[in-house]
Phi, psi and omega in degrees: 000148180269125185278151179252123182255169177051048183288146171249334183260103184292339179271003178259156180307168178266347184235153185291319184298323180294316178296319176303307181301325177296316182296316178302318183295314181291330176305325184292338180230052194298327182303328180254000190239009186307317185283326178292326178292311176305312179307308178299320178295323180292321184294312181292325174302317182286341184262321183268155180293151190305312185296319181290326181294315173306313178306310184298318180299313185286321185273324189262317182263343187060040178259134164278139184311327178291329173294311180301320180299323182292323176291320177297315179294326175298316177293319180298313185280325190234357181306327185255011178264112189305313185291342184297341184292342183264358193276322180102148185300314179310310188284326172300316177294327183291333184266002180297331185265012173302151178309138177301330184285348181277129181285119189296319183293317183293318179299310179301324178275352178294162176239136190226155175262128178287115183307322183285336183237344180079003180281151176255127179218167168259172184302321182297323182286338190282155161279169178299320182294322176294318178299318181300321181299317185281327186274345183300314181288338172298308183296322176293322180292322177297317180297316178298318176307313183292323176301309183300318180301321181295318181292315177298319176304315176297316181294321176298317176300320182291313180297318178303318183295315178296317183294320176305313183293322180288328179293322181294319179297312182295324181292324178291323180290327185289329178307325187269355185231015181299328182293314181277334179222082188295345178263010182309316182296324179294325187288316179300319180297315181304313176303311181296309178305315182295319176298313175296320181295328177297311179302320183293326181291319183292321174305308181297321180300308183302316175298316184293320178299321182287331179286328176294318177297317180293331184285318187258358178299321182298337188260015185304318183285335177295324180296335181286348179269008182301328184298342186265001176264176184291166186298319183302313178300313179301315181295325180291321177293310177305315180294321182292319177296318176295321180297320179297316180296314178302317176299320169300318184298311188294328185267356176238071186293341184263000180281163178281102184299328184302324181296321185288323185298329181286332187294154174256146185305321184290351178297326184277006177231000000 
């Protein structure tokens, strides 16, 4: 038998053969054993050399590495979520791509409107198809957030390069005017610091906006039911929406305001 060394889980077997036998046994009842399989795969992966681990997966378990990674991700993300045991393998795998910032326990315990039917269900009550409808806007928002972050990162690098070039030019110019303007070096430093601070604010703002979209996208249909609630709640919702639009207008003084005026409040949700 092949011994497993540097073990961290005292309740797991001491040999690779025994761990393999356990995984094969759990595979026969995969619907209720997804986390036990993921736990053991993770244990072996962390113990064995990379090449040996891949060979063991493919030759002994007939697992592709990507399949094993999904089991490990299921264990990492949902293994400690009490209610996840009732969800089922298909829905667990469907939820693996949820934004990292989303609390898995809270998401599973939440109640959502199914876009295609308007029905209200929790994750346990949904089919895989319905769950996909609910998670789709969250995944899209996460994808857009990463795109924005990448664009901001590229823009930041570009601005830093420009600022660096401007600093060099201004510093050179300042050398020739220090007699007339002894504070010239301080002006260059102040402008550079302000540029970097503005970049940081834009990065934080972009991230916060996409997190807002990700949080409220699943409730889009629910917002259409506002007309059925009391006047006080309707007014509260309308005031909040107007405040958000006014805020965007105020921080974007150079944008085409006519476009904002045409928009409907529910467009932003």
